[in-house]
Every structure is written in structure tokens, then in C-alpha cells.
N, C-alpha and C positions, 0 to 999 in steps of 0.2 A: 565491890571496888576496894574496900579497906583490906579484904583478905588477899586480893591480888597484889595490892601495893606492899602489904606486909611480907609476902613471899618473894616478890621481885627485889625489894630493897636489900635484903641480906645477900642475895646472889650478886647484885651489882657491886655492893661493898666488897664482897669476896674477890670479884674480878679486879677491882681497882687496887685492893691491897696486894693481890697476887702480881699485878703488873708492876707496882712500885717495888716489891721485893725482888722481882726478876731483874728490873733495871739496876737496883742497888747491887745485886750479886754480880751483874756484868761490870759495873763500875769498880767494885772491889777487885775483881779479876784483872781488869786493866791496870788498876792502881798497883797491884802486887807485881805484875809483869814489868812495869816501868821503873820499879824501885832502883835497879842497878844503873839506870840512865841518869846523867846530870839533869837537874831540873828541880821544880818545886813540887814536892809530893802533895797530892790533893788531900783535903780533909776527909775524915771518916764519913761525914755527912755531906753529900755532894752539893746541897744547897748552899753550904757555907763557902764553897768556891766562888759562887756568884758575888758575894760581898767582898771576898778577898780580891777578886779581879777588879772590881770597881775601885778599891783602895789602891791597887797597883797602878792603874791608869792615872788616878788623881795624884799619885806620888810624883809623876813626871809632868809637872804643871806645864801646860801650854794652852794658848787660846783655842787652838783647834784640837779636837779629840784625836784626829788621825795623826797629828804630830806627836801627841803624848803616847799613843799606841805604838808608833814606830820607835820612839825613844826608849820605851819600856822594853821592847823586844831586843833592841840594840844593847841595852844594859846587860841582859842575860847572855847575849852573844859574846860579849867581851869576857864575861865570867868563865865561859867554857870554850874559849878560842881553840885550845889544843885538841879538845875532843871533837869539835866540829858538829856537835849534835846536842840538843837539849829539848825539854818539853815543858809546856805550860797547859793548865786546864782552862782553855779559852775557846774551844770550838763552838760553833753555833748550836750543835747538838749536845753540848755539855761535856763532851769528851776532850781528850788531849790533843794539842797541836804539837807535833814533833818537828822541830826546825833542823834542817840538815844543810851544811854549808862547807864541808870538806870534800875535795875533788873525788877521792876514792869512794866516799859514802854516797855522793851524788850519782856516781856511775852505777853503783849497786842499785839504787832506787830506779834509775831510768832504764836499766836493763832487766829488772825483775818483772815477772808476769804478775806479781802480787801488788804492784803500785801503778797500774796502767789506767785506773779509773779516776776521773776528776773527783775532788772532795765534795763533801756536803755543802761547803760554802758556795759552790757554783750553782747549787739548786736555787739559791736566792736570786740568781741572774735569769732564771727561766721566764719570769714575767717580762723581762727586757729583751733578752737575746733568744728566748725560746730554747729549742734543742738544736741549735746550729752547731757548726764545727767546733767552736770553743767549748761548748757545754755538754755535748752529747757523749755517749759512751758505747762501748761494745760494737755490735754489728751495725748499728745506726751510724756511729762515727766512721767506721771503716767504709761503709757505702758512700757517705758524704765525701770523705777524703778522696776516694777513688774517682768520684764524679767531678770534683772541683780541681784536682791536680792539673789537668790540661789547661785550665784558665791561667796558670802561671808559667806556661812554657816560655822559653827564652824568646821565641818568635812573637808571642803576644806582648811580652815586656818591651820588645823593641818598638812596637807600635806606640807605646806610652812615652817614649823619649821626648817627642815633640811637645806633648802636654806638660811634662815636667819642666822642660826648658822654658816654655812660654811663661809659666806662672812664676818661676824663680827669677827669670830675667825681668819680668814686669815689676816685681816688688823691689828688685835692685834698682831699676831705672827710676822708680818712684822716689827712692831715697836720694839718688844722685841729682834728680831734677829739682830738689828742694832749694829754693833760691836763697833763703836766709840761714840755712843750716840748722834751724830748730828741729826739723823733722828727722835729723840724724842723731839727736841727743835724747838720752833717757828713754830708750825704747825697751819695752818689756818683751823679751824674746819669745816666751812661750805662746803668748797671744798672737804675736806676729807670725811665728813659724806654723802654728796650728791653723791659722787662717790660710796660709799658703798650701799646706797639705790637704786641708779640707777642699779647697778649690780643685786640686788635682784629683781627689777621690770623687768629687761630684761628677767629674768628667769620665774618669776611668772605671769607676764602680757603677754610678748611676746613669751615666751617659748624658749628663746635662751640660749645656754650654754656658759657662759662667762669665764669658767676656764677649758678648755679641757686639758687632761693629757700632750699633747705635747707642751703646752704653746701657741698654736694657737687658736684664738677665731673664733666663727662663724661670728663675726662682726669685722670691722676694727676700727681704732681709732675714726672715726666719731661718732660711736655709743656711745662712752663713753664721752671723754672730749668735742668734738665739739657738740655733741647732747645736753649735759648739758649747754654749752655756748649758744646755740641757744634757749634753753628753758628759760634761765635766761634773755637773751636780749629781747625775746618776752614779757615776763612778765613785765620787767622794762619799756619797751616802751609803753606797754598798759596803765600803770598807769600814766606815765608822760604826756600822751595825755590829761589827765584831766586838767593839769596845764596850757595848752594853749587853751583858748576858741575858737580860730580860727580852731583848729583841730576837732571840732565837725562836721565840714563839711568834709565828706569823700574825696571829690575830691581835697580839699586843702591838707589834710593829706597825701593822696597817692602821691601827687607831691612833698612833702617835703622830706628832707634827712632822717628824722626819719621814715616817712612812707615807704620809699624805704628800709631802714634797716629792718623794721618790716616785710615787704613782703618777703625779702630775707631769714630771719630767719625762717618764717613760711614754706617757700618752702623746706628748709632743713629738717624740722621736718616731713613734709608730705612725702617727698621722701623716707626717711628712713622707716617710718611706712608702706607705700605702698609696699615697697620691701619685708618687713617681712611678710605682709599679703599674698601677691601673692605666696611667697615661701611656706607658710603653706597650702594654698589652693591646690597647686600642690602636696604637700606631701600626703594630705588626699585623693586626687583623685586617686593617685597611690596606696595607701594602706588605704582603708576605715576603716580597723580595728583599725587604730590609733585614730579614733574618739571615740571609746568606752572606758568608764572609767574602769580601772582594778585595782585590789588590788596591791598596791605597785607602781602603775604608777602615776607619778606626772602630773597633768593636769593644763595647764596654762589658764589664762583668755581668751587669744586669741584662744586656742584650743576649748574652749566652744563656742565662738562666731562663729568660722569657722564651727564647727559641726552643729550648728543651721542653718547657711547659706546653707550648702550643703544638709541638711535634709529637706529643703523647708520651714523653718520657716521665718517669715518676718523680715529679717535683711540683708541689702545689703552690698556690699563691701564698699560703701561710709559711711554707718552707722558704720561699723566695724572700719573704719579709724577714725571717730569722737569719738567713745567710747575709743579706745586705746589711742588716743591723749589726751583725758580727763584724763584717769587714769594714764598715764605716767606723765603728768604734776602734777596732784593733789597728786599722790602717792610719787613721788621722791622728789619734792621740799619742800612740807610741812613737810614730815617726816624727811628729811635730815636736814632742819633748826631747827626742834624741837629738834633733838638729839644734834645739835651744841649748841643751847641755853642752854640746860640742862647741858651739860658738862662744858660750860663756867661758869655758875652760881655755879656749884659744885667746880670749880677751884677758886672761890672767897670765898665761904662759906666752908672752909676746915673742920670745926667742923661737919657740916652736912655730908660731904663726908666720914669722919672717921666713923661716926655712920652707914652710909650705908655700908661701908666695913665690919663692924662687923656683920651686918645682912647677907651679902653675904657669909662670911666665915662660919657662923653658918649653913646656908642652904646647902652649897656645901661642907662642911667639908674640906675646904682648896683646893679642887680640882679645878684647873683653866683651865682645858682643855675639860672636858666632855661637851656635848651639853646641853643647857638649855631647859627644857621641860615646858609644860603648867602646870604640877604639881608643878614644882619649882616656877613658877611665882605666883601661888596661895599663897605661903608661904611668899612672899616678901611684907609685909604690908607697911613697911617704904619706900620701893622703890615707891609704889603707891603714897604715900604722897608727896615724892620728885618730882615725875613727874608732879603731879597736881599743886604743888606750882610753879614749873618752867614754866608750861604752863600758869598759872595765871599771872605771872610777864611778861613773854615774849612768848606769844602764837604765833605760826607760821602763823595763819590767823587772821590779825588784824581787817578786815572789810569785811562784805558782804552787798550787797545792794538789795533792793526790790523796786517794783513800786506800787504806790497806784492806785487801779483800781476803786475806788468809790469816787466821789467828796464829800468832807466833812467828810470822814472817820476820826475817832478820835483816837488820841494817848494821853492818859491822858485827860487833859482838852482842848487840842488843836485840831483844825480841819485841815485836810490835803487836799490840792487840788488834783484833779485827775491827774495822770501821774507824780506826784512828785516822786523823788528818795528818798527812806528812807534807810539810811545806819545804819546797826547794828554794832556799834563800840565795838567789843569784847575786844580789847586792853584796852579801858577805862572802860568798864563794869567790868572787873576783878579787877580793882583798885578802884572801887567806894566804898566810906565809907558805903553806904547802904547795901552792901553785905559783907564787911570784916572790922573788926577792924584793925587799923594800916595797911592800905592797901599797903603802900609802904615798909613794913618790910618783909624780906624773912623769912618765918616761916612754914616749912612743917608740923609741928605738928597741924596746924589749920585744916588739913584734916583728923586727927584721928577721928574715929567714935564718941567719946565722945565730941569732939570739933565742930562737924558739925551740932548738933541739932539746929533747929531754923533758919538756914541759908535759905535765899530765894532760891527756887529751880532753878531760872534762874540767880543766881549770878555768876555761873561758868558753862559755856557751850562752852568749847574749840572746840567742833565738831558741834556747833549750836544745835538746838532742833526743835521739831515738825516734820512734815512729810518730810521736805527738809533737815533733818540733814545729816551728812556725812555718806554715805553708806559704806565707807571703814574704819570707825573708829576702828573696832576691829582688822583689818589687821594692821593699823598704830600703834596701841598700842602694839600689839604683836611684831612688828618689833622694835619699840623703846625699849621695855623692854629687848628683847633678845640681842640687840646690846649693850645697856648700861651694862647689866649684864656681858657679855663676855669681855667688855673692862675693867670695874672696878674691876673684879676679879683679874686682873693682873697688872693694872696700876693705878697710882695716877695722877691727873691732877692739874696743877697750872696755873693761868691766868697771862698774861703778861701786862694786863692793868686793867681798871676798867669800870664798867657799865656806869659811868658818862661821860666817854670819847667817848662813842659810838654814832655815828650818825645813828639814826633810819630812815630807808626808808620804809614807809608804803605802799608797792606795793601790788600786789596780795598776796605776802608773806611778813612777817616782816623780813627785812634783816638788818644786820649791814653793812653800806655802805663800810666801810674800813676793814671789816672782823673781825673774832674772833680768836685771836692768843693765843695759850697756849703752855706750856711745859708738856710733859709726863714724869713720873718717874716710874721705876720698883718698885713694892711693895716687 
């Protein structure tokens, strides 16, 4: 036994040393390649980058690590504004994160075949979202995209108008019926808006009725408030994982208190989705006619997936779980925060809100109760401008990341090492002077047709661009517009603070860490 051990040990040590040397040589190669690019050059010993990163985050003191992480990156962005690109050694795999935020450079990345794969940071989402449309790559992603695209056809979206109207009018009516006015004061917009978008998604994605006539729901409180809380906690913990370099090692993260909270939140999300999927499968097995589209019958996203599953198409229960998890997260949080940011900005820019009220009164002739139709939305040109300007200033998705698949692939004049993380910083792109004059001034008129000529086509891409753009962007825009129209026909909004006082947390979603508080007034 001693002889075997003595012969195996040197071989094991040799392999370990060889692996360490190999990784170090890869690191030095990447470090040398990135030297011409603006950024913080890594230490000669990669482990020292870990301690540097912890010091960098701590330098931007904030109660929440996600706020400090966002502030730190924003500091470097301002340092290299004209270049539109910089790098930091902060990826979960110990490699560089290259931040890109100038329109021409963003275009290069989105059009290049070398940056079409999601970054390693998305691997950490697999235990939550699996390999759904957001996290998958290559042939698997192409197959999913092709399969799911018909679910967002304009005819399908029209079916959802009624649901979107019912929920947004219901929350508006609840505010208007408040007898003493207290229910109109000090409202936190993000919680209020995401409750509304969650209700819409529970019907349109999951096929659940959230407002039965007798007041009883098909779902309990877990599906509304606790489900949203679990989603928020999962997204927040995923982002703050980046701020602790030690958490790139999954076994360390899983043993940490944050990792245990993350696993618990994910388990809650999966348990709920699995329960709904099993219920739908049993319903359709008992009554197969329910799978058939009929005139006047509202068909949910899950209805379509379960029908494909039962009719023998290549989608398993596990894949249905992944796709519904993906769309519940992407659909509720992004749209809910988008609506919240828009209303908050309108509560600050009261002149813009007044102009929007004039347009709404003209199109609806003062009627504040009828449903908003797609024909109505086509007439609301100024609403389009307002939504775009609000998305430009505070878009709900601040960053997406890709991985470089070819060593030496170029972005502008800079060469990128293989497997480097490339972050497309939409939050900074939309405020870059190369795309917009006076980029920090709120001005919806900049999006009027006569004022948009000559603007770089990649200066404003709130739903990304290229083949991996947001598949649900028409759904999201329709929900945003219908919700805003139904609220603003009856209510005026005023802010309780200022944008300068807000602590931004650039997580998977751009959040205001302390919330967005407003007062509503009857018009």
C-alpha cells in the first residue's frame, strides 16, 4: 500500500502543478493581450486579484453589496467614457470582464459570430432557470427559439389584451375607491407594479385565474407575494455573488449563508411551477379538447407547451419547468420595474406628464374606464416617445454578458482573449454622448421621428438586438403601454424624492435599492 501511495502521490502532484502552470500561462496570455485596453491591469499572481477586488468593492461603501458593485463599475465607466470600453478582473472564473458601452462597439459585438454565446456568469443560473431560452447556447438555443417564437405572434398577443386591461384597471380602481385618500399616498411603485405584472403572467404564462368571482384564487398567497419575494431574492443573490471572488467556487458558495438562501429561494420557485405544470397535464389528459385552440378561448404559454408535450413533440416536463421559470422571471420583473421607473420619472417631470394626459384625453375622449385596444395604442405617439426616453434613462435590464469564443477576436482596435466575459452595458450605452446629445437630460421629444434621423442604430436597444434579442419584447411593450394608459387616464403621479437620492443596484434587473415612492392624485 505504501509503495502504491508513494508512486501515485508524485504523479498527482505533477498533474496539479501542471494544471496550475497551464492556467497561469493562460492568465498571462490574456493579461498581455488586454494591456492596450483601458482598465486595471491584473497582478502577476492571479490570486492577488481576489484581494484587490474585495478592496475595490469595499471602497464604494454601501449597505448593499450590489449597490457598491454597481457604483464601482460606474466609477470606471466615467474614467473611460470616450473609449466606451474597459476591463476589470472580476469574472466568476477569475478572468476579465470587458465592459462595452459605445454604440459602434456594441454593434460589433452583437454582429460578431465570436460573441454569440452567453457568458460563464449565466452558468450560475442553471440551478434556477436550467437551460432555457435565456441560458442555453448553440443548437439547443436555436431549437428553443424556433419552437417558442410562434407563442409571441401578434394574434396570440391580442388574446392577452383583455387580461392586461383587467388587471391594470383593477389596481387603478382600487386606488380611486380609497375613501380617505391614504391608499393614494406613499406608494412603493416597484412592489405595486410587479404585483400587477405577476398577476398578468400567472394568467398568460401559467394559465391561472387570479381573480375568481367569489374572491378565492386558484393559488394561495405563496403565488403572489412570496413568489415575487423568492424571485427578487434569487436575482439579487445571483448578482452579489460576483462581488465575492471566493464564490466563483460553487462548493464554497453552496456552503455559505448566501448560497443556502439562494438554494432555498430556487426550491420555492420550482415547487410552485412544478405544481402548476402537473395540474395542467392532468387537466389536458382528462379533457384533450382543452389543448385545441378555439375562437374566443384564451390560450396560455403553458397550455401551448403542455399540448406539445402530450402530442409527442420534443419537450419534457423538465424543459417546461425551465421555460416557464425563464418567462416568469423575465416577464414579471423586467416589465414591473420598467413600469415603476416610467411612473417615477413622470412624477418628477410633471410637464411631460401633463402633455401625456392631453394626448390620452384626445384619444379616449375623456373615457377612463373602457379597455385600451391595439388600435388606441397606435395613436399614442407621444406615449411611445415617453416610454423610450424613460427606458433610455433607466432601462430595466442594465447589463447582459457574452463569452468570447475565438482568441484574439476584435472589438474596435482591441483584441479579446478566448473565454473572456464581454458585458454589454445598456445602462451606460443609452447615456453615451456618441448616441445622444445632452444624454443626462430627460427629453422625450428626442424620439420624435424628425429628431431621430442620423442616430446610430445601436444607440438605443432596450431589448438588445441581433438574433438573441428579447423574444417577448412585443408582449412587454403591450403590457407596459396598456398599464400606463389605464393608470394615467385616471391618476396623476407625484414623486416623494429625487432621482439623485436613489441608490441603484445593477442586478439582473436595475433596481432602486430603497424603493420608488410616489403619491397618486385623482385627475
